[in-house]
N, C-alpha and C positions, 0 to 999 in steps of 0.2 A: 777452076784450078786453085789449089791452096798451096802456098809456099811459106816457109819461114826464112827470113833474110839470113843468108849465110849458109844454108844447106848446100853441101857439096862444094863450098868455096872456102876462102880463108876465114878463120874464126874471128869473132868480134873482139875488140879490146875489152878489158874488164870495166864493168860499169855501164857499157853501152847497151841501150835498150834493145830488146828483140822486137822485130816487126812481123806481123802476120798479114799476108796479102792474099785476098780471096777474090776470085771472079764470082759474083753472086749467082748461084745456081737457080734454076727455075723453082724448086721447092721453097726458096726463100723470097720469091717475088711477092711484094706487098707486106712482108714481115717487118715490123718496126726494128730499127737498127740495134737497140739495146738487147732485144731478145735474140736477134741473129748473132750478135757478138757473144752472148752467153753460150749459145749452142756451139759455135765454131771454136771458141777458145777455151771452153770448159770452165767458164767463170760464173759466179752468181750474178743475178740480175742487178744487184746493187753495185757490184764491182764493174760490170759492164757500163752502168750509168755513170760511175765515177770516171771511167775512161772518156766518155763523151764530154762530161762536164769539164775535164782538165784539158780538153783540146787535143786529145791523142787519137782521134778517129777521123778518117778522111774517106770521102766517096768521090771517085773520079777526080781526085786531086784537091777537092774543096773540103775544108774542115766542117765537121758536123756539129751543130750547136744544139739541136733538139733531139733528145733520146728517142722520141716516138716517131721520128721521121721514117717513112716507109722506104724500103729498098726496092730496086727494080732489077730484074734478072739481067745479067750482062754487065752491071756496074762493077767497078773495081773498088773493093772495100779494103782499106788499109788501117791497121791499128797498131799502136806502139805499146808494148808490154815492158814494164820495168824489169831490168836485169836484177837477179838476186845479189845481195852483198855476200861475197865469198867469206869475208872475215867472220861473219856470224852464222855461217852455214853448217859448222861442225855440230853433230848431234851424237854425243857419246851413248845416249840411251837406245840407239838403233842397234838391234842384235845383228851380228854378222857371223856367218859360218865361212871362215877362210880356209880353203883347201890347199892353197899354195901362195907363198909370198916370197919375193926376192927384191933386189934393188930396182928391177925394171918393171915388174908387174905384179898384180894380185889376181888370183882366181877365186871367186866366191861362189857359193851355192845359194842363190837367192831364194828366199821363201815366197810363196804366193802371197799377194796382198801388198807387197812392198813396191812402190814406184821407184824406178831407177834414178831419175834426176828431177830436180825442181822444174816446174812449168806452171802454166796457168791452172789455178785451182789446187796445186800441190807444191806450195813453197817450202813446206817442212815435212818431216817424216819420210825422207827418201834414203835410198841406198847411198847416194853421194854424201849425204850428211853423216852417215855412219862411217864411210870411208875416210872423210876428212878428219874425223875425230881420231881414228886409229892410225891413219897414214897421212899426216898433215902435209907431207912433201908433195902430195898430188896437187895441191894448190899452186905450186910453182909453175905448173903447166899453163895455168890461167894467167899468172903474173907475167910470164914470158910471151904471152900472146899465142901460145900453141893451141889452146882450147878455148871454147866459149865459156863464159862465166858459170853457167848452170851445169856444164858437163865436163868437169875436170877429169881427164883420163878416160872418159867414156868413148869407146870405139864401136860398140854395138849394144843393143838393148833387148830386154825381155818385157813383154806386156805385164801389167800389174798382176793379172790373174794367173800368170805362168811362172812356174818355179824352175830352178836349175842353174846350170853353170854359165858364168859370165866372166870375161877377162877385162881387167881395167889396167891401163898403163900408169906407171909411176915415173917414167923418164921420157924425155923427148924422143929419144931413139926408139923406145918401145912404142910410143904413140904413132910415130910415123911408120914403123915396120908393120904394126898390126893393121893400120888403115890400108897400107899397100897390099897386104895379104888378103884382106877382105875384098878390096877392089879387084884383085886377081883371082878371087874365088878359090883360094887355096886353104882357107880356114875350114876345118871340119866342124860342122855344127849339127849334131844329131838330137832327135826328139823322140819321145814316146807320146802317143795320143790314143785315147779311146774315142771312137767316132760312132755316130749313129748309123745303123744299118749294116748289112753284110757286104763288104767290099769283094767284088767278084774275082779280080785278078790277084794272084799272090804277090806280084811285083808290078810296079808301074811308075809313071812320072806324070806330073801335071805341069805343063809348060804353057803359061798364059800370062800376058801382061797385066799388071795391077796398077790401078790409078784411083783417084778420088771418085766416089759414087756421085753421079749427076742427080740421083733421086734423093740421096741423103748425104749431106756434106760431112757428117761425122763418121761415115763408113767408107771402107775401101771396097773395090769391086774389080772383077775381071773386065778390062776395058781395052779396046783397040788403041786408045790414046794413052794407055799406061806405060809403065816401064817393064822391060822383060823380066820374067821371074820363072824359076823352075824349082819344083819340089819333088824329090824321089820318095817312094814309099815301098815298104815290104810288110806283108801281113804276118803278124806274130800269132794272133789267135782270133777266132770267130766265136761269138756267143749268140744263143737264141733267147735266153732268159736272163733277167726279167723282160728284156726287150732286145731285138736284134742289135748287135754292136760288134765292132771290130777293133782289136788292138793293133796299132800300126807303129812301125819304126820308120822315122822320116829323116831325110837329110836335105838341108837347104843348100842350094847352089847360089842363090841370091838372098838378099836380106830386106825385102820390101816390108813396109808396115803391114802387120797382120797377115803376112804371106801365107803361112800354113792354114790359118783360119779361113781365109778367103778361098784358097785353092781347094780345100777339102769341102767347103760348102758348095763350091761351084760344081763339083762332081757328085753332089747329092749325099755327102757323108760329113755333115758338120761335126765339130768337136763337141763332146758332151760338156754341158755347162756353159756353152757359148751362146748366150741369149742374143747377142748382137748379130750373129750370122746364122741363126736358126737352129742351134743345137739344143736338144732337150736337156733339162737340168740334171737328170740322171742321179738324183740323190745328193749332188754336190751343193755346198752352201753358195749363196749369192756372191757373184764375182769370181768364183773359182772355176778355172778351166781344167779339163783333164788333158793337160799339156805340160810336159816336163822336158827341159833341156838336159838330157842325160849324158851327152858326149860332147867333148870339146878338144880340138887339136890344132896346133899351129907350130910354126918354126920360131924357136925362141930368139929374140932380137940379139941376145948376147953371143951365142955360139952357133946359131943356125940349126941346132938339133931339133928334131921333131919331138914335141911333148904332147901327151894326151892325158885326159882326165875322164873319169866316169862318175856318175852320180846315180845312186839307187832311187827307185821310185819312192816318193815320200809316203808316209804312213796314211795320210788322208786319201791319196789316190789308190794306193794298194788296197785299202779297205773298201774302196768303191768298185773294185773289179768284181764282175759276176763270179759267184762261187761254183757254178756248174763247170764240168770239164770242157775245155775248148774244143770246137769242131776240128781245128787244125792248129798245129804248133810248129813254127819254123825254128824257134830257139835262137 
């Protein structure tokens, strides 16, 4: 099991380091500790070695002094990751497409390739950096203890290779309201995805728990020990050339890490471009998924009125659609 201290609980105070706690899985049995840290935390080997040297790595409660020490499956590995400094986090060079902004929140259309918030291996060049440059008041949510230092206003995320709509809180009431709506599963989050193969049913749902893969700790998987997750889908189009593929409209009822990608791979229809979960590249550049968050809806924290936004399929994905007439079209 892998956890980050503070997930699902109260946010850490500004400047407090983040902890990654991992029960060492069987695939990492015998692997040297610096290599395992690099894999699990997304760090370079030199950065992982620095963590060991600075006394910020523990195995079963004991500090690790030698970076080449081998791990044993079942051990508890804990490492301390430095929290980013909020004051220097603003990045005016980050391009943002803001589709709505008011005193409580911002809705952005995130481009593919942009990481949402700082984390191991991605301290700079994030959506958060661009937001802080344009809406510096978001930082007050960290200063007041409302949010974690690396995630000011962030209530949900999109994977780096996924594009589309994302809402960010600017006020404490918006942050609390949006988190509550997400927990109650009343936020509308819709996606478009082109997947490998011909999906048989015109409509369906994948309801299967998702947890950390026991075979590969950097992947998620359908697991009886995971958290409940449900993804609804409807077929928009089916194609046979250049390879069998299906365009799906999807809706999330839960928001687990990599949920859509894991669920679609589990039913034999991985997202095109998703190397991690078995999807063919489909002509897409490295790191780009044919996955776009095209719909977003929630109750506005100010007046309670339902607000909805739509985002058109980006040009790179529209250009990657097969040119042949679809076998079926739901519209």
